[in-house]
C-alpha positions in Angstrom: 129.7 127.4 135.4 129.3 125.0 132.5 130.6 126.2 129.1 129.8 124.3 126.0 131.9 125.5 123.1 129.6 123.8 120.5 126.4 125.5 121.8 126.6 128.4 119.4 128.4 129.2 116.2 131.4 131.4 116.9 131.1 134.9 115.4 133.4 137.8 115.2 131.3 140.8 116.4 132.8 144.2 115.7 129.5 146.2 116.1 129.9 148.9 118.7 126.4 150.4 118.5 123.3 149.0 117.0 121.7 150.2 113.7 120.6 153.8 113.8 121.6 157.5 113.3 124.4 158.8 115.5 126.3 162.1 115.9 129.9 161.1 114.8 133.1 163.1 114.6 135.8 162.5 112.0 138.8 161.5 114.2 141.2 160.3 111.5 141.7 160.5 107.8 144.1 158.1 106.0 144.9 158.6 102.3 145.6 155.5 100.2 146.3 154.8 96.6 144.0 152.3 94.9 145.0 149.7 92.4 143.4 151.8 89.6 145.7 154.8 90.4 143.0 156.8 92.1 143.0 158.1 95.7 140.8 156.9 98.6 140.3 158.4 102.1 139.5 156.2 105.0 137.5 158.1 107.6 137.6 156.8 111.2 134.4 158.0 112.9 134.0 158.4 116.7 130.8 158.7 118.8 130.3 162.2 120.1 127.6 161.5 122.7 126.6 158.9 125.3 128.4 156.4 127.4 130.6 155.4 124.5 131.7 158.9 123.5 135.2 158.9 122.0 135.0 155.3 120.9 135.4 154.4 117.2 132.0 153.5 115.8 132.8 152.8 112.2 135.2 153.5 109.4 134.0 154.8 106.0 135.7 155.3 102.7 135.6 158.2 100.2 136.6 157.0 96.7 137.8 159.7 94.4 136.6 158.1 91.2 134.1 159.1 88.6 131.5 156.8 90.2 132.4 157.9 93.8 132.4 161.6 93.4 128.6 162.0 94.0 129.1 160.4 97.4 132.2 162.4 98.1 130.3 165.6 97.5 127.4 164.3 99.7 129.8 163.6 102.6 131.6 166.9 102.2 128.4 168.8 102.2 127.2 167.0 105.3 130.3 168.1 107.2 130.0 171.7 106.2 131.8 172.2 102.9 130.2 174.3 100.1 130.1 171.9 97.2 128.2 174.1 94.9 131.5 175.2 93.2 134.8 173.4 92.6 136.9 173.2 95.8 140.2 171.8 97.0 140.1 169.9 100.3 143.0 168.4 102.2 142.4 165.4 104.5 143.2 167.3 107.7 140.4 169.8 107.0 137.9 167.0 107.8 139.3 166.3 111.3 136.9 167.2 114.0 134.0 167.8 111.7 130.7 166.3 112.8 127.7 164.8 111.0 124.7 162.6 111.7 125.6 159.2 110.3 123.3 156.3 109.6 124.9 152.9 110.6 123.6 149.5 109.7 125.0 146.1 110.5 126.5 144.0 107.8 127.0 140.3 108.2 129.6 138.5 106.1 131.8 135.4 106.4 135.6 135.4 106.6 137.1 134.1 103.3 139.8 132.0 105.1 137.5 129.8 107.2 133.9 130.9 106.6 133.5 132.2 110.2 130.7 134.8 110.4 131.5 138.4 111.1 129.3 141.4 112.0 130.5 145.0 111.3 128.8 148.3 111.2 128.8 150.2 108.0 127.7 153.6 106.8 124.8 153.5 104.4 125.5 155.0 100.9 123.5 158.2 101.6 123.8 157.9 105.4 125.4 161.3 106.0 123.5 164.4 107.2 124.5 167.8 108.6 124.8 167.9 112.3 124.2 171.7 112.4 125.9 174.1 114.8 129.6 174.7 114.8 131.9 172.1 113.3 134.6 171.3 115.9 138.1 171.9 114.6 137.1 174.6 112.0 135.3 177.2 114.1 133.0 177.8 111.1 129.3 177.3 111.1 128.1 174.4 109.0 125.8 175.5 106.2 125.6 172.4 104.1 123.6 172.3 100.9 120.8 169.8 100.9 121.5 166.8 98.7 118.5 167.4 96.4 119.8 171.0 95.8 123.3 169.9 94.7 124.1 170.8 91.1 125.4 167.3 90.2 
């Protein structure tokens, strides 16, 4: 077998599944403080179905800032929370909840050496209710459609 290291540009490929909509489960939520003093949650999302079930597909961030609250509400509604009124949510309440999530591939270059990288990311409005029973809560998911949200 002949291997030519100069035949193709090296690329760091972190894409697990190709672009599309997938049933994903929130497997982990990490809370972090941002430099502006606000809080962010990192959501690690696992594939629920198929040969790669249980594998991490992507991470997504919820930023609790004035600009980020619309998306936070959108994501919470998609995983079954009633966002039509004020609510308090703890990170562990998201564990096991499912949604249909739209993934797309993002290509960037590493700052240190310019090497290309491919990663999956969740589109801004890429969360939709999965329907049925949300694992980990036992409650039926009755999310409010985004266009009916009062904000």
